[in-house]
N, C-alpha and C positions, 0 to 999 in steps of 0.2 A: 528097294534101287538102292545101290550104291552110291556115295558120291562122288561126283568127279571133281578130279583135281586138273587144270590147268598148269602148264607148266610155267614159271615166274618168269616174267619179261621187264624190261626195264623200259622206263618209263620216261622220258625226256620233258624238263621244264624248262624255258629260255630263259633266263633273267637278266639282267643287264650286264651283267661282270662275268656271270660264267652261264655252265651247261650244267647245273645237278645230274646224276641220275638218282630213280627212287626206286626201288626194287618191287613190283606187283606183283602181288602173288593172291591169285582167283581160285577160290572152291565153288562150287557149283552142285547142291543139294536136290537132287530130282523129287525125292519123296517129299519134300518140304517146298519144293517148288522155292529157293532160295538161294543168291549170289550174294557171296563174301569175298570183299575185296579187301587184301591188307597193303599198307605202303609199308614195309621195311619188316623186319622181324618182330614176333608176335610181343606187346606189350600191354600194360595196365590201360585201358579205355573207359571213356563214360561215353554214353552212345544218345546222341538228340535227335529225336521224327523232324527231319527237315520239311518232307514230303511225306504223303500219303505212302504207306509204305517203303521210306528212304530213312537209313539209320546213318548219318554221319558221327564215326566214333574218333573220340578225340583223347589227346594223352591231358591227364588230369593236371599235370604240372605245367606244359607250357601251351596249353589250347591246340597244337598244330594235330591237324588232322593224321590218324594213323590207319584210317578203314572207314570202308563203305559195305553197307547191309541191304539189299535190294530185295525186298519180299516181292511174291506174285513173278519172279522175271519172265519168267517162259508168256504169262499172260501178256505184259508188256511188249513184249519183242512180235507175240501173234499182233497184236494193235500198231506197232510201228513195222510194217514189212519191209520193210527196203533194207533190211541186216543190219539196221543201227536201230539201238535202245539208249532214246536219249533220256538220261535222269540227271535232274537238277540238282545240285548238291549244295544248294541255297549258300555259297560260299567262294569269295573270292579264289580265285587260282594263286594270288599270293600266300594264301594260308596252306597250302600243301606244301610247300620249301620250306 
């Protein structure tokens, strides 16, 4: 089965001084049941598994979050049938900006 690409969207994160915009690029690979989310353009990253099957990818120079990978995504969705999948990133929102 082919990878599904979801159109990039903008994620607005409110800060005290401004509302920065982060491009969020989402890919889903149904054959592997993996959801890939990238913040901004592709870049070098180091992954850290913060919860079982949830990898936060960080820029090795700045430690900023540049992406998230969720393994067994559809199983998580079935387990949470309210059409929302909650995944803890184990990181404060401030580190995303």
